[in-house]
C-alpha positions in Angstrom: 8.4 62.0 196.8 7.6 65.7 196.6 4.4 66.1 194.2 1.7 68.4 193.2 -1.7 66.6 192.2 -4.2 68.9 190.2 -7.6 67.3 189.5 -9.9 68.7 187.2 -13.3 67.4 185.5 -16.6 68.1 183.7 -19.7 65.7 183.7 -22.9 65.8 182.3 -25.8 63.6 183.2 -28.9 63.0 180.9 -32.3 62.1 181.9 -31.7 58.5 180.9 -29.3 58.2 183.5 -26.3 58.9 180.6 -23.0 60.4 182.2 -20.6 61.8 179.7 -17.2 63.0 181.2 -14.0 64.7 180.4 -11.3 64.9 183.2 -7.4 65.8 183.5 -5.4 64.5 186.6 -2.2 66.0 186.6 1.0 65.2 188.6 4.0 67.4 189.0 7.1 65.3 190.7 9.3 68.3 191.8 12.3 65.8 192.2 12.6 64.7 188.7 10.8 68.1 187.3 8.4 65.8 185.1 4.6 66.2 184.4 2.2 63.2 184.1 -1.2 64.8 182.2 -3.4 62.1 181.5 -6.8 63.4 179.9 -9.6 61.2 179.9 -12.8 60.9 178.6 -15.6 58.6 179.6 -19.4 57.5 179.1 -21.4 55.7 182.1 -24.6 53.9 181.9 -27.0 53.4 185.0 -29.0 50.3 184.6 -31.2 47.9 186.6 -31.0 44.2 187.4 -34.1 43.8 189.2 -34.0 45.9 192.0 -30.3 46.6 191.9 -28.8 49.4 190.3 -25.6 48.9 188.2 -23.2 51.4 186.3 -21.0 50.5 183.7 -18.5 52.8 182.3 -16.1 52.9 179.2 -13.4 55.4 178.5 -10.1 56.4 176.9 -7.1 58.1 178.5 -4.7 59.9 176.3 -1.4 61.0 177.9 -0.9 64.8 176.8 2.4 64.7 178.8 4.5 61.8 180.1 7.8 60.4 180.7 8.8 58.4 177.7 8.6 54.8 179.2 4.9 55.6 179.8 2.3 54.7 177.3 0.5 57.0 175.2 -2.9 55.6 175.1 -5.1 53.7 177.7 -8.7 52.1 177.7 -11.0 51.5 180.9 -14.0 49.4 181.3 -15.7 49.2 184.8 -18.9 48.0 186.2 -20.1 49.3 189.7 -22.9 47.9 191.9 -24.6 50.9 193.5 -25.7 50.8 196.9 -28.6 53.0 197.5 
């Protein structure tokens, strides 16, 4: 496979440990001359369970450019244990 990957993002973290982010992970497949351009937005919150920090993230993804068989929208939910 011959492809080019471009990743751009913008994030803002508040004093309450909330992160707002916007990103685009563009992939161009040189063999099929096809772009895949998902644009993602997400909100993350850092919380403490006792002394263990945990980050929860939720977001949405819109495919600005994709193959006809690819989805148009997607959603994500994650939980991460943060190891200091």
